[in-house]
C-alpha positions in Angstrom: -97.1 181.2 -1.3 -97.1 179.5 2.7 -95.4 175.9 2.9 -99.2 174.9 3.9 -100.7 176.1 0.5 -98.3 173.1 -1.2 -98.6 170.6 0.7 -100.2 167.6 -0.6 -103.4 166.1 0.9 -101.8 163.4 3.1 -99.1 166.0 4.2 -101.8 168.6 5.5 -104.0 165.2 7.2 -100.6 164.4 9.2 -99.9 167.8 10.2 -103.9 167.9 11.6 -102.7 164.8 14.0 -106.5 164.3 13.9 -108.7 160.9 15.1 -107.1 157.9 14.2 -103.4 159.3 14.6 -101.1 157.6 16.9 -99.4 160.5 18.5 -97.3 160.9 21.8 -99.5 162.3 25.0 -99.1 166.3 25.0 -99.3 166.4 28.9 -96.3 163.6 29.2 -93.8 166.5 28.5 -94.4 167.9 31.9 -95.0 164.8 33.9 -92.1 162.7 33.1 -90.0 165.9 33.8 -91.6 166.3 37.4 -93.4 169.2 36.4 -96.8 168.3 37.2 -99.1 170.5 39.7 -100.6 168.2 42.2 -102.9 169.0 45.0 -99.7 168.6 47.6 -97.8 170.7 45.6 -100.0 173.8 46.3 -98.7 176.2 49.2 -100.9 179.2 50.1 -100.0 181.9 52.1 -100.8 181.1 56.0 -101.9 177.5 55.0 -102.2 175.2 58.1 -102.8 171.2 57.8 -105.3 168.7 59.4 -105.0 165.4 60.4 -107.6 163.0 61.6 -108.0 160.8 65.1 -109.7 157.6 63.5 -111.0 154.9 65.5 -109.3 151.6 66.6 -112.3 149.9 66.8 -114.9 148.5 63.8 -117.8 148.7 66.4 -117.7 151.1 69.6 -120.0 153.6 71.1 -118.1 156.8 72.1 -118.5 157.5 75.9 -116.4 160.9 75.5 -113.6 162.8 73.8 -111.1 164.9 75.4 -108.9 167.2 73.5 -107.4 169.7 76.1 -103.9 167.7 75.7 -104.0 168.2 71.8 -105.3 171.9 72.1 -101.7 172.3 74.5 -99.5 171.7 72.0 -97.5 174.5 70.5 -99.4 175.1 66.9 -102.4 173.5 67.4 -105.0 175.5 66.0 -108.4 173.8 66.6 -110.0 170.2 67.0 -113.3 169.5 65.4 -115.5 167.0 66.5 -119.1 166.1 65.7 -120.1 168.4 68.8 -118.7 170.9 66.4 -120.3 169.9 63.6 -123.9 169.3 64.8 -125.1 172.9 65.3 -123.7 173.5 61.6 -126.0 170.6 60.9 -122.4 169.0 58.9 -121.9 166.2 61.1 -123.6 164.2 58.4 -123.4 164.8 54.6 -125.1 163.4 52.0 -124.1 160.1 50.1 -124.5 159.8 45.9 -126.5 156.9 46.8 -129.5 158.7 48.9 -127.9 157.7 52.4 -126.3 159.6 54.8 -122.5 159.5 56.3 -121.2 160.6 59.4 -118.4 163.5 58.5 -117.0 162.6 62.4 -118.6 159.6 64.2 -121.0 161.1 67.0 -122.4 158.6 69.3 -121.0 155.3 67.6 -118.0 154.2 65.1 -118.9 151.8 62.4 -115.8 151.1 61.0 -112.0 151.0 61.7 -110.1 154.1 61.1 -113.2 156.0 61.1 -112.7 159.7 61.4 -113.8 160.8 65.1 -112.1 164.3 65.3 -110.0 166.6 63.2 -106.8 168.2 64.5 -105.4 171.5 62.7 -101.8 172.8 63.0 -99.4 175.0 61.6 -97.2 172.1 60.7 -98.9 168.5 59.5 -96.4 166.9 61.8 -97.7 168.8 64.9 -101.0 167.9 63.4 -100.3 164.3 63.7 -98.6 164.4 67.0 -101.4 166.3 68.4 -104.2 163.7 67.1 -102.1 161.3 69.1 -102.9 163.0 72.5 -106.6 163.1 71.8 -108.3 160.9 74.5 -111.4 158.9 73.0 -112.9 156.8 75.6 -114.9 153.6 73.6 -117.4 151.0 74.7 -116.4 148.3 72.0 -119.3 146.5 70.6 -119.6 143.6 68.5 -118.9 143.7 65.0 -120.6 142.4 62.0 -117.8 141.4 59.1 -120.2 138.7 57.3 -122.3 140.1 54.9 -124.5 137.1 55.0 -125.2 137.2 58.6 -126.1 141.4 59.1 -129.9 140.5 58.7 -129.9 137.4 60.9 -132.5 137.6 63.5 -131.2 139.2 66.4 -128.1 140.5 64.5 -127.1 144.1 66.3 -128.6 147.3 64.9 -125.3 148.8 63.1 -126.7 152.1 62.1 -128.9 153.7 65.1 -129.5 156.6 63.2 -131.6 155.2 61.2 -133.0 152.4 63.3 -136.7 151.2 62.8 -136.8 152.8 59.4 -138.9 150.9 57.2 -138.2 152.8 53.8 -135.2 153.9 52.4 -134.2 155.8 49.5 -134.6 152.6 47.1 -137.5 151.5 48.7 -138.7 149.4 51.6 -136.0 148.0 54.1 -136.5 144.7 56.0 -134.0 144.5 58.4 -132.6 147.5 60.5 -129.2 146.3 58.4 -130.6 146.1 55.1 -130.1 148.8 52.9 -132.2 147.8 49.7 -133.4 145.5 47.6 -133.6 145.9 43.7 -135.0 143.6 40.9 -135.4 143.7 37.4 -136.4 141.2 34.7 -138.9 138.4 34.5 -138.8 136.4 37.4 -141.5 134.0 36.6 -140.0 133.4 33.1 -136.7 132.8 34.5 -137.7 130.3 37.1 -139.5 128.6 34.3 -136.8 128.6 32.2 -134.8 126.9 35.0 -137.5 124.6 36.0 -137.9 123.2 32.1 -134.2 123.3 31.3 -132.9 120.4 30.2 -129.2 121.4 31.8 -129.1 123.4 34.8 -126.3 125.0 36.5 -126.1 127.2 39.9 -122.6 128.7 41.5 -122.0 131.2 44.5 -119.4 133.9 42.7 -117.9 136.2 45.4 -116.1 139.5 43.8 -114.2 140.0 46.6 -113.6 143.8 48.4 -110.6 145.7 46.7 -109.2 149.1 46.6 -108.3 151.4 43.4 -105.4 152.8 44.9 -104.5 155.3 43.0 -100.8 156.7 43.2 -101.9 159.9 45.0 -104.0 159.5 47.8 -107.2 161.9 48.5 -106.2 165.9 49.2 -108.2 168.9 49.5 -107.0 172.4 50.4 -110.1 174.8 51.8 -109.1 178.6 51.6 -112.4 180.8 52.7 -111.9 184.7 51.9 -114.1 186.1 54.5 -114.3 189.6 52.9 -115.4 188.5 49.9 -117.4 185.7 50.9 -115.9 183.3 48.5 -114.3 179.8 49.3 -111.6 178.4 47.1 -111.3 174.6 47.1 -108.5 172.5 45.7 -108.7 168.9 45.5 -108.2 165.2 44.1 -111.7 165.5 42.3 -112.7 163.5 39.3 -116.2 165.7 39.3 -115.1 169.1 40.2 -118.5 170.9 39.2 -120.4 168.1 41.6 -117.8 168.6 44.6 -119.1 172.6 44.1 -122.6 171.9 44.0 -122.2 169.4 47.3 -119.9 172.1 48.8 -122.9 174.7 48.0 -125.5 172.5 49.5 -123.6 171.9 52.9 -122.2 175.2 53.5 -124.8 177.5 52.6 -122.5 178.9 50.5 -124.0 180.4 47.1 -122.6 178.2 44.3 -121.2 181.2 42.1 -119.3 182.2 45.1 -117.5 178.6 45.2 -114.7 177.6 43.1 -113.3 174.1 42.7 -110.0 173.4 41.1 -108.6 169.9 40.3 -104.9 170.3 39.2 -103.3 167.5 37.6 -104.8 163.9 39.7 -102.5 160.8 40.0 -105.1 158.5 39.3 -108.4 158.0 40.5 -110.1 154.9 39.3 -113.3 155.7 40.8 -111.7 156.6 44.2 -112.2 160.2 44.0 -115.5 160.6 43.0 -117.2 160.9 46.1 -116.9 163.4 48.6 -115.1 162.4 52.0 -115.2 163.7 55.5 -111.5 165.5 54.8 -113.1 167.8 52.4 -115.6 168.8 54.6 -113.7 169.2 57.4 -111.3 171.4 55.5 -113.9 173.6 54.3 -115.4 174.1 58.0 -111.9 174.5 59.5 -111.2 177.5 57.0 -114.3 178.9 57.6 -113.9 178.8 61.5 -109.9 179.7 61.4 -110.1 181.8 58.0 -106.9 180.7 56.3 -106.2 177.9 53.8 -106.0 174.4 55.3 -105.3 171.6 53.3 -105.6 168.1 54.1 -103.8 165.2 52.6 -104.5 161.0 53.6 -101.5 158.7 54.1 -101.5 155.4 52.4 -103.2 153.5 55.2 -105.9 155.7 55.6 -106.4 155.9 51.6 -106.7 151.9 51.9 -108.8 151.6 55.0 -111.1 154.5 55.1 -112.2 155.5 51.4 -114.1 154.1 49.0 -113.7 150.4 48.0 -115.0 148.4 45.1 -116.9 145.1 44.7 -117.9 142.9 47.6 -120.6 141.4 45.8 -121.6 137.8 46.3 -123.3 136.5 43.3 -125.1 133.3 43.2 -125.5 132.7 39.2 -128.2 130.1 37.5 -128.2 129.2 34.1 -130.7 127.0 32.2 -129.8 125.3 28.4 -130.3 122.8 26.4 -128.2 119.6 25.8 -126.1 120.9 23.1 -125.4 124.5 25.1 -128.3 127.1 23.9 -128.8 128.9 26.8 -132.7 129.4 27.6 -132.5 131.4 30.9 -130.2 133.4 33.5 -131.0 133.9 37.2 -129.0 135.7 39.2 -129.1 136.8 43.0 -126.6 139.3 44.8 -125.6 140.0 48.2 -124.0 143.0 48.2 -121.6 144.5 51.0 -121.8 148.3 51.4 -120.2 148.9 54.8 -121.4 151.1 57.2 -122.9 153.5 55.1 -124.4 153.5 51.5 -121.7 155.8 50.2 -121.5 154.4 46.8 -120.4 156.7 43.7 -123.1 155.4 41.5 -124.5 158.1 39.3 -127.2 155.6 37.6 -131.0 155.9 39.1 -130.6 151.9 40.4 -128.8 150.9 43.7 -126.8 148.2 41.9 -125.9 150.6 38.9 -125.7 148.5 35.7 -125.6 145.3 37.1 -128.1 144.2 34.7 -125.6 144.1 32.1 -125.0 140.4 32.9 -126.8 138.8 30.4 -123.1 140.0 28.7 -122.4 139.1 25.2 -125.3 136.6 24.9 -128.7 136.0 23.3 -130.3 134.8 26.6 -134.1 134.9 26.4 -135.3 135.5 29.9 -133.6 136.4 32.6 -133.9 138.3 36.1 -131.9 139.7 38.9 -132.2 140.8 42.3 -129.6 142.6 44.6 -130.0 143.0 48.7 -127.6 145.5 49.8 -126.6 145.1 53.7 -124.6 147.5 56.1 -121.6 145.7 57.8 -118.6 147.5 60.1 -116.4 148.1 57.1 -115.5 150.9 55.3 -118.3 152.2 53.1 -118.1 153.1 49.0 -118.5 151.0 46.2 -116.9 152.9 43.6 -116.6 151.8 39.9 -112.7 150.9 40.0 -111.8 151.2 36.6 -115.2 150.2 35.3 -118.8 151.3 35.0 -121.0 151.1 38.0 -121.2 147.6 38.9 -120.6 146.1 35.5 -117.1 144.3 36.3 -118.8 142.4 38.6 -122.1 141.7 36.2 -118.9 140.3 33.9 -117.1 138.6 36.1 -120.5 136.5 37.3 -121.6 135.7 33.2 -118.2 134.9 32.2 -117.7 132.7 35.3 -120.8 131.0 34.6 -120.6 130.5 31.1 -117.3 128.4 31.7 -119.2 126.1 34.4 -121.9 125.5 32.2 -119.3 124.5 29.9 -118.0 122.1 32.0 -121.3 120.6 33.1 -122.1 120.1 29.3 -118.4 118.9 28.6 -118.6 121.5 25.4 -115.4 124.0 24.7 -115.5 127.4 27.1 -115.2 129.2 23.5 -117.6 127.2 21.6 -120.3 127.5 24.4 -120.1 131.5 23.8 -119.8 131.1 20.0 -123.3 129.6 20.1 -125.0 132.0 22.1 -123.7 135.3 20.9 -125.8 137.9 19.8 -125.6 138.3 16.3 -124.5 141.2 14.2 -127.5 141.1 12.6 -129.7 141.5 15.6 -128.1 145.1 16.4 -129.3 147.6 17.6 -130.4 144.5 20.5 -132.5 144.8 23.3 -131.4 142.3 26.1 -133.8 140.7 28.3 -132.5 143.0 31.0 -133.3 146.3 29.7 -130.6 147.5 27.5 -130.1 148.5 23.9 -127.1 147.2 22.5 -125.8 149.8 20.0 -123.3 147.9 17.7 -121.0 145.0 17.7 -119.9 141.6 15.9 -119.2 139.3 18.6 -118.5 136.1 16.3 -115.7 138.0 14.3 -113.9 139.5 17.6 -113.8 135.7 18.8 -112.8 133.8 16.0 -109.9 136.5 15.2 -108.9 136.0 18.6 -109.2 132.3 18.6 -107.1 132.5 14.9 -104.3 134.6 16.6 -103.7 132.5 19.4 -103.8 129.2 17.7 -107.0 127.9 20.5 -106.9 124.7 19.1 -103.2 124.0 19.1 -103.2 125.4 22.8 -106.3 123.0 24.1 -104.1 120.4 22.3 -101.2 121.5 24.2 -103.2 121.7 27.3 -104.7 118.0 27.0 -100.9 116.5 26.5 -99.5 118.7 29.4 -102.3 116.9 31.8 -101.7 113.6 30.6 -97.8 114.2 31.6 -99.0 115.1 35.1 -101.0 112.3 35.5 -98.0 110.5 34.6 -95.7 112.1 37.0 -93.7 113.4 34.3 -94.8 117.2 35.0 -95.5 119.2 37.9 -97.1 122.0 36.2 -100.7 122.6 35.1 -101.8 124.6 32.2 -105.0 126.5 32.2 -106.7 128.4 29.3 -109.0 131.6 30.2 -111.4 132.4 27.9 -113.1 135.6 28.5 -115.6 137.6 26.2 -117.7 140.8 27.5 -119.8 143.6 26.7 -119.2 146.9 28.8 -122.1 149.4 29.3 -120.3 152.7 29.4 -120.8 156.6 28.8 -123.0 157.4 31.8 -125.1 160.2 30.6 -128.5 159.5 29.4 -130.6 161.6 31.7 -133.5 158.8 31.7 -130.6 156.2 33.5 -128.4 158.9 35.1 -127.9 161.8 37.5 -125.9 163.3 40.5 -128.3 164.6 42.9 -131.1 165.2 40.4 -128.6 166.9 38.0 -128.5 165.3 34.6 -125.4 163.2 33.4 -124.8 165.5 30.3 -121.2 166.9 29.4 -120.3 169.9 27.9 -117.4 171.6 26.0 -116.6 175.2 24.7 -114.2 176.2 22.4 -112.9 179.7 21.6 -110.9 180.4 18.0 -108.2 182.8 18.3 -107.7 185.3 15.4 -104.4 183.8 14.6 -105.7 180.4 14.2 -105.4 178.6 17.4 -107.6 177.9 19.8 -108.5 176.7 23.4 -111.4 174.6 24.5 -112.7 173.7 28.0 -114.5 170.4 28.9 -116.3 169.8 32.1 -114.9 166.3 32.7 -111.3 165.9 34.8 -108.4 164.0 33.2 -106.3 161.5 35.9 -104.4 160.1 32.9 -106.5 159.4 30.1 -104.6 161.8 27.8 -107.4 163.9 27.5 -105.4 167.3 26.6 -104.2 165.1 23.5 -107.4 163.0 22.5 -110.4 165.6 22.7 -107.5 167.8 20.3 -107.6 165.3 18.0 -111.3 165.2 18.0 -111.4 169.2 17.5 -108.6 168.8 15.0 -110.6 166.4 12.5 -113.8 168.7 12.9 -112.5 172.2 12.7 -109.4 171.8 10.6 -106.9 173.3 12.9 -103.9 171.3 14.0 -104.0 169.4 17.0 -101.1 171.2 18.7 -102.7 174.5 18.3 -105.4 173.7 20.3 -105.4 173.9 24.1 -107.2 172.2 26.2 -108.3 172.6 30.0 -110.6 170.9 32.6 -110.8 171.1 36.1 -111.7 174.9 37.2 -115.2 175.5 37.8 -114.4 179.0 37.2 -113.5 178.3 33.7 -114.8 175.3 32.4 -118.5 174.8 31.3 -120.6 172.4 33.7 -119.7 168.8 33.3 -120.4 166.0 35.1 -116.6 164.5 35.4 -114.7 161.5 34.7 -115.3 157.9 35.4 -116.8 155.2 34.1 -115.2 155.8 30.7 -117.8 158.8 30.0 -114.8 160.9 28.6 -115.2 159.9 25.0 -118.6 158.4 24.8 -120.2 162.2 26.2 -117.6 164.9 26.5 -116.0 163.9 23.2 -119.4 163.6 21.5 -119.7 167.1 23.1 -116.5 168.1 21.5 -117.2 166.5 18.1 -120.7 168.8 18.6 -119.8 172.0 19.3 -116.6 171.5 16.3 -119.4 171.1 14.1 -120.9 174.2 15.3 -117.8 176.0 14.9 -117.6 174.6 11.3 -121.0 175.7 10.3 -120.0 179.4 11.2 -116.8 179.3 9.5 -118.7 178.2 6.1 -120.8 181.3 6.3 -117.4 183.1 6.8 -116.0 181.2 3.9 -118.7 181.8 1.6 -118.4 185.1 2.4 -114.6 185.7 1.6 -115.1 183.5 -1.6 -118.4 185.3 -2.7 -120.5 182.1 -3.3 -123.4 180.7 -1.7 -122.5 178.3 1.4 -124.0 175.3 -0.7 -121.2 175.6 -3.2 -118.3 174.8 -0.6 -117.4 171.5 0.4 -115.2 170.9 3.7 -111.6 169.4 3.0 -109.5 168.1 6.1 -108.7 172.1 7.0 -110.2 174.4 4.5 -113.6 175.3 2.6 -113.4 174.8 -1.3 -115.6 176.2 -3.9 -117.0 173.0 -5.9 -115.7 172.8 -9.1 -113.2 175.3 -8.5 -110.9 173.5 -6.3 -108.1 176.7 -6.5 -111.0 178.8 -4.8 -110.7 178.2 -1.2 -110.5 179.8 2.5 -108.2 178.0 4.8 -109.5 177.8 8.7 -106.4 180.1 9.6 -107.8 182.7 7.1 -111.7 182.0 8.3 -110.6 182.5 11.9 -108.8 185.8 11.0 -111.7 186.8 9.4 -114.3 186.0 12.2 -112.4 189.6 13.9 -112.8 191.7 10.8 -114.6 190.5 7.8 -117.8 188.9 8.4 -121.3 189.1 6.4 -123.6 191.4 7.4 -125.2 191.1 10.6 -123.0 188.2 11.8 -121.7 188.6 15.2 -117.7 188.7 15.2 -115.2 185.9 17.1 -115.7 182.2 16.6 -117.0 180.5 19.7 -119.4 177.9 20.2 -120.5 175.6 23.1 -122.7 171.8 23.3 -124.1 170.6 26.3 -124.4 166.6 25.2 -126.8 164.5 26.8 -126.3 161.3 25.0 -129.5 159.1 23.4 -128.2 155.8 24.6 -125.2 154.3 26.5 -122.1 152.7 24.2 -121.5 149.2 24.6 -117.6 148.1 23.8 -116.4 144.5 23.9 -113.8 142.4 23.5 -112.2 138.8 23.1 -109.7 137.9 26.0 -107.8 134.7 26.3 -105.0 133.9 28.9 -102.7 131.0 29.2 -101.3 130.3 33.0 -98.9 127.8 33.8 -99.8 126.6 37.7 -96.9 125.0 39.6 -98.5 122.4 41.9 -96.2 122.5 44.7 -95.7 126.2 45.5 -99.0 127.4 43.7 -97.1 129.9 42.0 -99.0 131.1 38.5 -97.0 131.9 35.6 -98.8 133.9 33.3 -97.6 132.8 29.8 -99.6 134.4 27.3 -102.2 137.3 27.5 -104.1 137.9 24.1 -106.5 141.0 24.1 -108.9 142.0 21.6 -110.7 145.2 21.8 -113.4 147.2 19.8 -114.0 150.4 21.0 -115.7 151.9 18.2 -113.7 154.5 16.3 -110.1 154.4 17.3 -109.2 158.6 18.0 -105.6 157.2 18.9 -104.1 154.2 18.7 -101.1 154.8 20.7 -103.1 155.9 23.8 -105.8 153.3 23.5 -102.8 150.7 23.7 -101.5 152.3 26.7 -105.2 152.6 28.3 -105.3 148.6 27.6 -102.1 147.8 29.3 -103.0 150.0 32.5 -106.4 148.0 32.8 -104.8 144.8 32.2 -102.3 145.2 34.9 -105.1 146.3 37.5 -107.0 143.3 36.0 -104.2 141.4 36.7 -103.9 142.8 40.2 -107.0 142.2 41.2 -107.4 138.6 40.1 -104.3 137.4 41.4 -103.6 139.2 44.8 -105.8 142.1 45.9 -108.0 141.7 48.7 -109.2 144.3 51.7 -110.0 141.7 54.1 -111.1 141.9 57.7 -110.8 139.5 60.6 -113.5 138.7 62.9 -113.2 142.1 65.0 -113.6 144.0 62.0 -109.8 144.8 62.0 -108.6 145.9 58.1 -106.1 143.5 56.8 -104.8 144.9 54.0 -104.7 148.9 55.2 -100.5 149.0 53.7 -98.9 148.1 50.4 -97.1 145.6 52.3 -100.2 143.5 52.3 -102.2 144.7 49.5 -100.9 143.9 45.9 -100.0 146.3 43.4 -98.1 144.7 40.4 -94.9 146.0 39.7 -92.7 145.4 36.5 -91.7 142.2 37.6 -94.9 140.3 37.9 -96.9 142.3 35.0 -97.4 139.8 32.2 -96.5 140.5 28.1 -99.5 142.3 27.0 -100.8 141.3 23.3 -103.5 143.8 22.1 -105.6 143.6 18.9 -108.4 145.1 18.0 -111.9 145.0 15.8 -113.9 148.4 14.8 -117.6 148.7 15.2 -118.6 152.2 15.4 -121.4 153.6 17.7 -124.3 154.5 15.2 -125.5 157.3 17.8 -121.8 158.2 19.0 -121.0 161.6 16.4 -118.0 160.1 15.7 -119.0 156.5 16.4 -116.4 156.2 19.7 -117.5 153.7 22.3 -114.5 154.3 25.0 -112.0 151.6 26.1 -110.2 152.7 29.8 -112.5 150.4 31.6 -112.6 147.4 29.4 -109.3 145.7 29.9 -110.0 145.6 33.5 -113.8 144.1 32.9 -112.8 141.5 30.6 -109.3 140.8 32.1 -110.3 139.7 35.6 -112.4 136.7 34.0 -110.2 135.9 31.7 -107.3 135.3 34.6 -109.6 134.1 36.7 -110.8 131.6 34.1 -107.4 130.2 33.4 -106.4 129.4 37.1 -109.9 127.3 37.6 -109.4 126.0 33.9 -106.0 124.4 34.9 -108.5 122.6 37.4 -111.6 121.7 35.9 -110.8 118.5 34.3 -110.7 117.3 38.1 -114.0 118.6 38.9 -113.3 121.9 39.9 -116.1 124.3 38.9 -115.3 127.3 41.4 -112.2 128.8 43.3 -112.6 132.5 44.9 -110.4 135.2 43.9 -107.7 136.2 44.7 -105.8 133.5 43.2 -102.8 133.7 45.4 -100.0 131.3 45.4 -101.2 130.0 48.8 -105.0 129.6 47.9 -104.0 127.8 44.7 -101.6 125.7 46.6 -104.1 124.8 49.0 -106.4 123.5 46.0 -103.7 121.5 44.6 -103.4 120.1 48.2 -106.9 119.1 48.6 -106.5 117.4 45.2 -104.1 115.4 46.4 -101.4 117.1 43.7 -99.0 118.3 46.1 -95.7 116.0 47.0 
């Protein structure tokens, strides 16, 4: 008798390592030993290297380009300019937002460090040196860096390629620098609520331009086999299949002759969703030269020219009764999109999911309008560890809740409890069109308040304020409350698509005769532990230990078509596909088991890793036995093998939520802010791997801390980038990062096959307003309603100085 046959139920469950098990990440074995395989590790025979000539100006006309000196450098193979790409119709490429973006600048440059020419050489250092020798004659033009001035009367037209066009991808344009206006909700109703409101508040809430700054910068290697007519493209791609489709559309190469491979990726956070000029230029260069061409950007290029995040200027208005019941919401957004509308946004709306801005609150009427404008800044608009514009929406409503609480002289937590959507209201239809799947907000909020002794913290804060007033202390104490509802799982085809392709995702599994399995999915991990968690989902569904299930992603020649990983869609969409494909396997396995045990299918019941005959538990067939039988002992007429594939188009998004609290101490003489305590309670539905969840929350909170307290891609009046290196752009280290306290509740999603909602983005969405609310709360008793992020020591000190607190 085998060991497996003598195991208890608990031992078999533990051996399975399925959903709910805290287990170490499989992928860490190679990563911590330095055995990962990244794009820059890939070396192909005859490979050459590309580097860009970039504009020193934010706005200038290109009068001429002279590459003779560069071409004379030994080892230089070619220099590409827009003039070379134009005959191929490749000087512009389509963006995911319906705009076009210059691959290489043709007549004008529109942001500092824009790509002007591509130098290819035998060695990357030769290419870099030769790029310095390319002579570009510029005529400098006045830049527009202030989004509020982009549509001024007489403002210079930035995009001359679309000058005079009155219609854009998203409707009417009312200025040459206007991209779109998007409206949703009941404007008349919201206006009436504000006009009739017993108490109203209005505030401009700005979420500054930031950048994901992943550990690995963007890179690609294109290798064209002219004999076979086949293109192989390696790259830092969060959505390999989408890149293959785009590459086919751009190059004209049939899609079946393009293979896209995304090996290990050192972080994405949205930065690696879109298509960049480096990808296109490496492809063109490889087609022209017939050899592999590698492009890897440096850190300054990554920060200054790849897609940014946020840059939203949000004017929020709330109406409420005197006792704090919200009666209406109105918000107008001025969205700075930079030089091209290159948002990595697969939703059907130009402002993504910003209409989740009613948050966790039962707001009866709301209206949102968003105006997008062009400026002389790098293009983009990525979901930096959030769904599309969700973190901006969460920041706006959570700041406005604190502003309203201050106006009402009500505790911020009490105001939130008074306005929550109640458990009995789910599924809840929001005023701006979303159907929230499930939630229990009061329980989560009360659990948080009890865990941190919220009442005690407020008493301590009152005592500390008295000490400061008496001159007995120089430290202000702030308490930041944040409660968020996120919308994730980009997938319902009625809401999302990329270039017309519906936002489904996929899983294919093959069970081998000996009882192990390989599963391939259309997503691509950048650190989310897919190799671990997908195997756990499948282990629970098919009864094969997760250690015996291999997971593969990132190769379009082997993985089924999928839409990639971003916006916390892995578990809500691909995880659902994995569960469903596992159930297809189990359904066939049940037929085989019935054949082996000589009973009807209905006489069998499933138990962890085997089928048992009802009433005769000693008669059983394990999945290992069934896998072997699938290849040699099948019912009459059944197809051999144990394989299945599933494409999952979800019926709805999923709505994780959380209650966060931050305690901050501020030195009024230096402006230094110390995060004394940070508590984060998340509800992501069914918890697949608690250890992975905790790691995801720690990582997301660290990024939220960086955004709230220091990150900003700023520009001077000439359009020069002020935060284009890590000397200027704040990335928290272990020294600065606070200690995180994590907690959870569990409210499964009713429509997801295993009830999971996703968690990877949530701590960033909820964390930023918690930090910001804590800093501003420290000054709220002095009448301060809002302070712009990031809350650097200099800015906080300035606030202290303006209030007369400094010595």
